[in-house]
Structure formats: structure tokens, C-alpha cells
N, C-alpha and C positions, 0 to 999 in steps of 0.2 A: 350546473347546466341550466341555461336560460331557455325558455320556450315561449313562442308567440304563435299567432294565428297560422293554421295550416290549411291545406286544400280540402278537397271533398273526401267523404268516407270511401273506403275501398269497395270495389264492386263485389257482389256476392260470389261471383265465379272465381275470385282470387283470394278466398279466405285463407289459404295456406300461406300467403305472403303477408298477411296482416301482422301488425305489431300491436297487440292489445294495449300495452303501456303507452305507445305513441297516440293511440286513440283517446285514452283517458287524458293525457296531457293536452291534446288539441281541444277536447271538450271543456276542460277547465280554463281555457283562455276566453271563454264567452261569459259576458255579464248579462243576465237574463231576468230582469224584473218581470213580474206577471203581466202578460198581455203585450210585451214589447215585440218590436220587429225582430230583434235578435233572438228571442225565444222562438218565434215562429220559424225563422230560418234554421235554427238549431234542430228543431223537430223534423223539418223537411230533409235536412242533411243526414241525420243520424237514425231517425225512426222510420221514415217513409220507405227507405230501401229494404227494410225488414218485411214489409207488407202490412205494417201497422196503419190504422186509419183513425182520423180524428172524429170524435162525436160532436154533438151540438154544443157541449160545454167546454170543448177544447182538450179533453182527455184523448190520448192516443192509445189504441187498443189493438191487441193481437191475441188470437186464440190458437194455441198449438196443442193438438190432441196427443194422447199417449200413443205409443208405438202400435198398440193393438186397435187403434182407432177410437177408443173410448175417450170421453171427456175427462180432462184432468180435474182433480178436486182442489187444486191450489190456485190462488191468485198471487201473482207477484206484483209488488207496488213500489213506485217511486214517484217523484214529481219533477217537472221540467222547469219550474220557476226557481229563481234564487233571490236572496234579499239584497242584491246590489241596488244601490240608489240610482244609478244611471246604467243604460245599456251600452253594448259595444264589445270591445275586446280589451284584454289585459295581458300583461306578461307575467309569467310564473317562473319559479326556480325549482329544480330538482337537485337536492343535495343530501348525500348520505341516506338515500331512500325516503326522503320526506319532501313533499311538494308544498311550497309556500308561494305567496305573492312576491314578486320582485320588488325591491326597494323603489324602483322607478314607478311601478304601478301604484304603490302606496302613496308616494309623493304626489302622484297625479290624482289621487282621491279615490282609488279603488277601495270599496268598503268591506270586501270579504273575498276569500278564495272561491267559494261556491261549491266546495266538496259536498255540502248540504244543498241539493241532493244530487249533484252531478255524478258522484261515485255510484250512487244507486242506479241512476239512469244507465251508466256504463255497464254495471254488472248485469242488469237485465238485458241489455243489448248483446253482451257476450253470450248469455244463456240462450237468447232467441236465435242467434247465429248457429249455435250448437243444437238447436231444436229441442231444448229441454222443455217438456210438456208444462202447460199452465196457461191461465188467462193472464196476460200481461197488460197492466194498466199503468201507463205513464201519466200521472194525474196533472191537471192544470190547477193553478191558483191555491196550492197548499199553503204557501207562505202568507196568504191573506185570508186565512180562515177555513181552508179546506173546501173551497167552493166547488171544485171539480168532482171530488168524491161525494160531496153532499148531493150534487145533482144526480149521480148514479144511485145513491141510496134512496132517493125519492122515487125512482123508477128502476127497481133492482132486477128486472127480468134477466139481464145478462149474468147475474150472480147465482142463478139457480144451480143447485148441484155442488156448490163449493162448500168445503168443510174448513179450509184454512186460508188465511190471508196474511202474507208475509211481506213486510216492507223493509226496504234498505235505506234507513233514514235516521240512524242512531249514532251518536258519538261513541268513542272508545273502542274496545277490542273484544268484549266478552259478554255483552248484554243480550238477553232474549227478553224483551219487554213483556210484562204480564199485567201492568196497569196503565191505562191512559185516561186522561180527563177525569181522574179521581175514582175510576171504577175498574174492575177487573176486565181485561180484554182477552186473556187466554189463560188456560190452566197451566200449572206447574208441570203436569204430566206431559202436555204438548211441548212446552218450552224445553224440557229435558230431552224428549225424543228428537226435536229439531236440532238442538245443540250437539247431539251425538254425531251428527253428520257433518259438522263444521270443524275447521282446523283449530287446534288449541283447546283451551278449556273455557266452556261457556256456562252461564248460570242464569236462572230466572231473575229478572230485575224489576222490582215494583216501582222504580223511579221515573217512569215515562210520563210525558205530558201529552203531546198530540202529534200524530201524523195521520195520513188519510185512512189507514185501517181502523182508526177509532170510530169512523163514521159507519162502519159495517158490523159493529158488534151485535146489533139486533137482527142481522141477516145471516152472518157467518159465525159459527161457534168459536173458532180459535183465530184470533186476530193479534198479530204481533209486529215488532219492529226490531231489526238486527243492527248491531254495531258494524260499521263499515270502515272504522279506523281513522276518523277525523277528530279534531278537537278545536277549541276556541272558535266554534262556529259563530257566524253572524258578526265577525270582527275582522279587521285587517290582519290579525295574527293567526287566522285560521290555517290549519295544516292538515295534510293527508299523508298517512303512512302507506307507502307503496307495497312493502312485503305483505302487510295484512290484506290489502285489497286484492293482490294477485293470488294469495293463498285461498282467500274466500272464493274468488272466481273459480279456481281449479276445483274446489270442493263442490260448488254449485253445478258445475258442468257434469258432475257424476251423481247429482242428487237423485234420490229414490223416494218418491212420495209415499210408496207403500210402507215405508218404515215409520211414518208419522202416526202417532196415536194421540187422541184427545178425549176430553170429557166435558168441556164446557158446552152448554147448549146456547143457541142464538137467543139473545134477549135476557139471558140470565144476569141478574144484578147482584153484585157484591161490591159494596162501597169500600173505598180506601181505608185501611184499618191501622195504618202505621204512623200516625201523627197528624199535625195540622198542616195548613197551607204552606208553611215554610219548608216542610219536608218535601212537598211536591215541587215547589219552585226551585229547590236546591238542585234538581236535576238539570237545570240550565246553567249551573255554575260548575266549572271544571273541578274545583277543589272545594266542595261544600263544607269540609271540615275546617276551612280557613277563611271564614267570613272577614271581609274588610272591616277593621275596627270592631270586631265582635259580631255575634249573631244579631240580626235586626230584631228590635223589640216590637215593631208594628209594621203594617203594610206601608205606611208612609216612609219609615226608615228604609225598608227594602227598596222602594222606588228611588229614593235619593241615592242609595249606595250602589244599586244595580239597575240603572236606567235601561240598558240594552236588554237585560233579561226580563224586566218588567214589560217592555214593549213586545218582546217575543211572546210572553205569556198572553197579553191582550190579543195579539194577532192569532195565536193558536186557538183562542176561544171565539174567534170571529169578529173581533173588534178592530176596526180600522180607524184611521185618523178622522174621517168624517163623522163616524159614530161618537168618538170622544168629543169632538167639537160640538156636536149636537147637544151634548149634555151641559154645555157651558153657555149661560145666557149671554146674548149679544154677540156671539162669535159667528153665527150663521143666520 
């Protein structure tokens, strides 16, 4: 089944007629580089009708209290930008429960599907429509260094009272990320209590690199990132598993934050203990046990063999093209 651009999001009053999968497919037809016109239109179409509002940094925010009127202790996190090289719309295919780019779009130069982080945006929208409590932040500029979340972290007033920050921005099917940016971001105790509410079998995963919740570890004790069922991210071969996304959605609509437990304190430091930088960057490679031509012996070897993963790593650490050029004499 091929799918291309659709019309407007359904009105709030017609939620019973909505087709959640159709919404995900429609969202995945958009190519949204950071700051692009397409990204702005996407947010107005899919987030504004929820009651979400943008802040000065471009993050879209919605605060939904608990049923008793109390503030939720959970932040839900995703990001609205994708790593597409150009903006606009693309065609996608749905075959045997897997969404991919259409051959036509790949031939036209589409650089990725954009399930990273469109699926996360969709999951949070589904939860917001169901009034699942939480502070919802659809972050801006994650793919270019997490600038949207960094702006919030510099002035964290809106984060007061939060104990948990849960992002939907991880590949695969069963990861509850416990380390980001080389340090612990949440406890195994919290990861286990969170995974117990999700479909299938989940486990603490220390192979994370960066998503926006990494910027909140000094403010919020338990910060993580969950697998939403995509793979080969940041490439034309990127795919999204539909059954996983739908099952995760259903579990999240019934989510009970009172069942969460944690023990990490905000600002608590525990450096990565399980190997060198190669073990960390391996998180960007779908099959880290099968390095092309053998495991790289140096950083230079890694950059040569895995240029896209190296670029992802630089961007996740806040390094853009201008920053790299600034380091080369005579380029700027």
C-alpha cells in the first residue's frame, strides 16, 4: 500500500472516527528539517489542535493534570524535526506491517523515513487525545544538538515537581535506556518498573547516546528513552514496525504513573562503565556485532567506515557543520 500527503488532522469532536494508523502514515509523509516551513506547518496541523503551545525556543508544550487535579510527575518527550536534507512531502509504503520509503521517493532523493522521531510525536499525540496525564514536550531542534531541550534546561521552572522524563526516540523493540551521553540517566529500578507496563519484554539498556531527556538529568531524577520500533534511522532504508507502534500506543493509553518507582537523584553522576567510545557509538549501528571489515581500530577508522553514524554522533553532541568548518583553517 502506498501513501502520500493527506488532509487536515481530524477535529477533536470526532475522535471516535479517527484512524490512528492513518494519522501516523500521514505524519510520515512530511520531511521536516529543523526550522523548516514544513516542520512549522506540521506542528500547527497535529499539535495545535491538542491545545499545545509553542515556547520561545520552538518547543510545543501541553500540561495535562491527573484525574484528581494534581500535577503529573511525568514528562513525555519527543522531537518534531527530522534529519531530512530537504523539506516537503514524500511517499511511503506499508507492506506486511512495515512502513518504508517508496522507491519513487528514494529515487527522488528522500534521505530517510523520519520515524525518528515522527513515531514518538504520534504516540504522544495519541496519549494527549486520550488525556493521559503528563507534561508533554514536543521538542525543537533535537537533531541539531538538542537546542530546544537545552533552552528549557537553562530555565527549568516548568519542570518543577517532575520525577520522570520518558522519551519516545529509540530504535528497536525492547530498550529502556539507562545511559545517555556517557553517563547514567535513570536507574535500573525505574527502567524495570516502566518496562512492566509496556507490551512484550523490555530491559534496561546502557547503549544510549542522546535524546532530549539527556539534558534534564540534573533536574529530573529518572530520564529515559523507549524503543518505538524503528530501525536503520537516518538512512533511506529506515523502517517502522506498525504492530509494535500500535501495541505500545495501547499500553500507553492505559499508563499508570503511580506504578513507577525510582532511586536516582537529580544530578547524580555515574560515568559509563562498560567499555570505550566504540561501545557507545555502537548504539548507532543496527548490528554492532558485525562491523564492516572488522571492528574499527581508531576513531579515524570508524569515521571512514561509518560516516553517517559519525555525523549523528557529532550532531547529538551539539556539533554542526559550521562548528566543524570553524576548526579547519581557511574554510571560514
